[in-house]
Every structure is written in structure tokens, then in C-alpha cells.
N, C-alpha and C positions, 0 to 999 in steps of 0.2 A: 915485082913483091911476089915473090914464091909461097907466101902464107899469108894467111890472115893476120892481124894484131891479136893479142890478147883480148882487147876492148872489144873487136867486132866477134869472138870465140864467145864473150861472157855474156852478150845481148843474144845468141844466138842460143845459148844454153837456157837463158833465160826464159826464150819463149819455148824451146823443148819443154822446158818444165811445167809447161801448162797444158802438158799432155793428160788425159783421163787416167786413170789407175784404177784397180780394184780398190774401192773404199777410199779413194785418196791416198793409197799408202806410198805412191812414187818411190818404186823400188828400182832409181838408177843412180849412177854415179859416174861422174866424168873425169877423165886425167887430158891435161893438154900439155905437150912438151914442147910447143911452140913452131912446131912443123904437122903433126898428128894428133888427132882428137881420138881418145879411146873411149868407149862405152863400157860399162861391167853394170850389172846387176848387182843388186844387194841383199843379201841371202836372210839379212835381220829383218828386212820388210817384207817379206813373205808371210803369207794369212796361212798356216798350214791346216787349219780345219776346212777354210773355204777352197783353197788352191792347193791342196797335197800334193799334186804333181808337178805344181811350179809354171803351168802352162799360162796363168793369166800374168804372171810377173813376166814372164818371155813377151807378151802380145804388148804388155805395159810399156815395156821396154822400146818396143819395135815401133809403137805410137810415137814416141819421143822420139827414135830415132829421123822417122817420117818427119816432124817437125822441126827437127835440126835442119834437116834435107830443105825444107820449105824456108828457113829463117833466113840460110846461108844463101840460096838462091835470090830471095830479095837484096842482100848484101853485096852481092857481085860475085857469089863464090858457086861453083859447081863441086859437088860432092863426088867422089870415089871412094867405096864402101867395101870392105873386104870382112865379112862376118864371121864369127868363130877363126879368127887367123891362129890360134893356138887349143887344138883340140883335147891338150892336158890340162886346159884352165876354162873350164866350164862358166865359170862368172866372167870370162872375157868374152863378149859378145860381138863387138865390132873394133877396127880401125879405119877411122874416116882420114883421109888427105882431102887436097882443096887443090882445083884450079881455077883461074880466072876466067870469068863469063865472060863471053863476047859483049852480051847485051843483057840489062836487066828488063825484063817485059812487063808490062801492065797485071799479067796474070801471075807472075812472081810476087809482083806487091801484094795482088789482093789474096794470095794465099798466107803470106806472112801476118798481115792485117786479119785475116780469118782465126789464127792462131787465138788474138786477144779476144775477138769477137765471140767464139765459141763455149759453149759452155752447156752441159748437161743440164736437162728440162724432163723432169719427172711428172709434168703434167700433161693432161689429155692434149693431143693436136688436131687440127681438122686436116681434112685430107690435100696432099700437097697438091699446087697448082703446077699446070703445064709439066707434069711429071714424066710423060713419054717421051717428050725433047730432052729433059735434061739426064732421063736413064742413058740416052745413045752418047750424051755428052760424057756421062759419069764413066760409063764403063771403056771409052775412049783412053779415057785417063789413068787407068787400073792397068798398073803390071801384072802382066798374066803369069808369071814365075810368084806371083805376090798371093794371091787367093782368088778361090772361085766367086764370083758373086749371083744370088739369087734373090729376086723380089718376089716375095709369096704373095700370092692370090688372095684376095680380101675374104674369102669363104674359108682360108685356113686357121681364121683368125681363134675361132671354138678351141681346136685343137691345142693352139699355143696356149690360149690360156688355162687347157686343162694340163699341158706341161710345166707352166708355170707353178699353178695349183698343187700339183705331185710334188714338185721342187721342193716347195714349202713345208708340204705335210711331211715330206720323207725327213726333213729338216728340223721341224718342230721340235723334237726332243733331244736332238744332236747339242750335247751342253758347251762343247768347243765351240761349234758354229756359232751359237746364238750368243757367247759371250766374246767372239770375236766381233760379230756385227754389233752389239752394242758398245764395245770398245773403241770402235771406228767411226759411229754414228752418232747423230745427236750433240756431239762437241768435237773442239780441234783437241788432235793430240800431237803436241810439238810441231806446227804449222803443217801438218795434214790431217786428214780425216774428214767427215762429212758433216757440216754445221746443220743445226736444225733448223736455218731458215732455207735449208735448200730440200728438206723433208715435205713430204704429204701429208695430208690429212688422210683417216681411211677411207672416206667417200670419193676423194682425189684418186686415189690408189684401185677402188675397185671399177672407177670408171675408166681405169687405162687397162686392167685385167691383166697384163702380161709383164707388170713392173716386177723389179725384185720388192719383197715385204719387208720393207724396215719398218724402224721403229715410227711411230706417226708423230710426224712435226706440227703443222697449225691443226687447231679445234676444228675449224670448218673448212669448208672448200674453196678453193681460189679459183677464179674464174670460171664460175659453174654455168653460165652461159655457153660455153663452146662446146659440151655436152660429151656423149662418149667417146673414147679417140677413136680416129682415122686416120690414124698414121699408116702409111707404107713401110713394110714391114722387110728390110735387108738380111740375108744372111751371108756371111762369109766363111767358106771352108776351106779347108786344104786336104791334099794326099793322105798326107799322116801327123803324128803329134812331137815330129821331130823337132828340135830347138831351133833348126832354122826357117823351117816352116812356120813355126810361131813367131818369131820375128818377121819372117817377111809378113805373117798375117797383119799383124802389129802396124807396119809402114802402110801396107794396104788402108787399115781403118784409119789410120792419120788420114791418106788420099780421100778417103768415102765422106770424112767428117768436114775437113776444111772447103770439098766442092760443094756441099751440101750446104755450109754455112755461109759461102761465097753467092749460092743461087738464091739466098734469104729462109733456107727452112731451118726450122729445129730440130735437133736432135737427143736420142736418149739413147748410148750402149748398153744392151744387155748380154752379160755373161752367164746369170744365174740358170740359164737353161740348158747351158750347154756342161755345166759342172758335174753331173750326176748321169750317170749309162742311160737312167730309162727315160728322163726327159730329153736328153741329147738324142738317142734315138727318134724319138717321135718329130725332133728338128730334122733330122737327116731323112726321114721318111716323105716329111714335107718338102723338101726341096727335090727328091728324086734323083739325089746322087749317090754314088758310094764313098762319096767323101765325106768327113769328118768336120761338122758343123764346130766353131771356134767361137764366135761372137754375134749375135745380132744387133741392128740398130733399127730403131724407131726414126722416120723421117715424116714431119709434116709439118703445117703453118699454126705458128701460136698466134693468139690475138693480138692486134696490134697494140692494144691498150694493158697485154700483160707486163707488168714490171719486173725487169729480171731480178733475180735475187743477187746478192752479195756475193763476187767473188770466191769459191773456196781457197782455203789458204794454202798457201805454196809455202816448200823450202826454201832456205836463203842461199844465196846464190855457194856460199861457202860450205853449204851443205851438200852441194851435187857436183861442186867442179873443184879441181885440184891442178896448180900447175907444177910441173917438173922438168926437170933438164932432159934433153932427147937422148944423153946418153944414160939415163936413168934406166935401169933392167926393169923390164916389164913386171908388173906385179897387181896384187888385187888390192884395191884401196882399203885401209885400215878405218872402216865405218861402221858404226854399230849403233846407231842413232833409231828406236825406236822399240815396240816390246817383242818380246822373247818367248 
């Protein structure tokens, strides 16, 4: 068999669709011609006030691509990825071909299982246990071409909190940003968006100190016994903001999130700290690199008694996958779901 069946592709695309994205906007679309799977970005699902340059759209699509790689590995297929195969078609992000795997390892299965188990937890975390050993393992799994990884020291937390507050303050009167934030959070928008069940109270937000400021969810704190957030904070940086660098950064983020989930850690990606130049520069100075920080991730231990919130909604398979004939011309999918 030279190519996976349509059923295998459908299951993998559904798993890839569990990738986190800015406000759960899910800006991806796949086309399968029976041999090659093509990934496209969906411009109608960009958030122009929050993500004017489209950086987070590309990172989100990169996470979906990384999740697809993990899902296909567990199904017995290795992926061969050509990124941006047509430079004249900016929304055509990747062409994926498949080769039968010699073996499916336990690690392959664990990563695919982690896609389902992972969710964004905005509540405070306890300090991650056995972190030094895990960090060695995590670094060994990252593709050096994807992104540079930094783990910020604990004493950088006040500077991160300052950057987070600065970002919120600069956007307090940004009506476009505030409109997008309220459109996408607190309810579901066509199987997308951030539902109220996963939003935090004002008290929980203050205990973390570096999360994005969303409209408040519950009236009171959840898991108040956790205390202030003691998560490790990771930063993924790239040499530049080129489309390929951003896509690869998303693939690296996929690896980080899945490996952390396998290790039993809770995670919360943070992108608001890199959306504005001033807060982004604070993060860059904390890493000590000349590179450009793209995304931060809180990693820690959630209390065993904490109840996971309901899964955030996801677009149906028919909204993210199209089957075509192999001899059809490569084209952008006709897809216009979401606010404009």
C-alpha cells in the first residue's frame, strides 16, 4: 500500500484539529487527493486586530501539522513534508506525503493519545516535579530547525507579569482587539471560540499573573488551595518572522505540548506577550537571545482533584478536510467560515 486510506487520513485530520489556536479560531484546511495531503491557512479565520501580521495563524497551523505527524506515526505512517511548495501561493503551507513505517513504537502511540488528553489550563499550577530530567528529554525531542527553547528562571516572573500587564494596558482602549476578544471568548462561534467553562475568575487570573486577560468566567476561584502559580515558563524563539520559521515554530510547539502531556504536566500556551513590540522585547531580553520570541508556555502540575473542563468545540471534519482527485490542479480551498 503506497498511501494511507481516506479513513486513516480522516482520523488523523480530526486529531490534528485538536491543536490549540488563537482564541480557538482553527485557521486550517486540508485537501487529500488519495496520495498527498495539502495544508492551507484560512484567511477568513484570522483575527486582524490581535494578529495583524498573521504570525499566530501560521504558528497555529504549524501545531496542527505537528499533531498530524504524531497521529500518522501512531497509524503506521511516516510523513515527508514540503513546506511552502508554491511560493506564489501564500496560503498553501505544506504538502505531506506518506511512507509506511517499519514499526509503531509505544512513544508514537503515547503522542497520539496525548493529543486527546491535552487541553489548555488557565488556572494556577504547582511547580513541575522532576523538571531537570524532563527538560533533558524535551530538548532531545525538538527539531533544532524548528525553534530555540529557553526555560526562564523563576526570578524572571515579575518582569513577565509586567510585560503581561503592559500588553493589557496598551490594548485597553483598542476597540478592535476588545471586540475580537469578546466575539471569540465566552461563547462558541460555529464550533470555534473559547467557551465560558474554560475561562477563569478574576482571582484566578491574578494568581497566575501572566495569562491573557479574558472576560471573567466563574464568579469565584477554582482550586483555591493551589496558591499562586509556580509553573515553569518556556519560550520558543526563531531567527526571524518568516512564514517557514513560524510554521516550524508551531511544529515545535506541538512537540512541547505533547511531550509535557505525556509526562503528566498541565500546559497553557501564551501568545499575548509577543503580540506587541514592547512586551515582546521584554521577553526577548529575558531569554538573552537576539532571536524573536514567538510563544511562551506555562508548564506545571495541576492538582489531582482538579476537574478538567469540557473539551473546547472543534470544527466538523467536513469543515476542515476536502477529498479531491490527484489530477485536480492545486488550488486554495473555497472556505469562508467565520467572522470577516
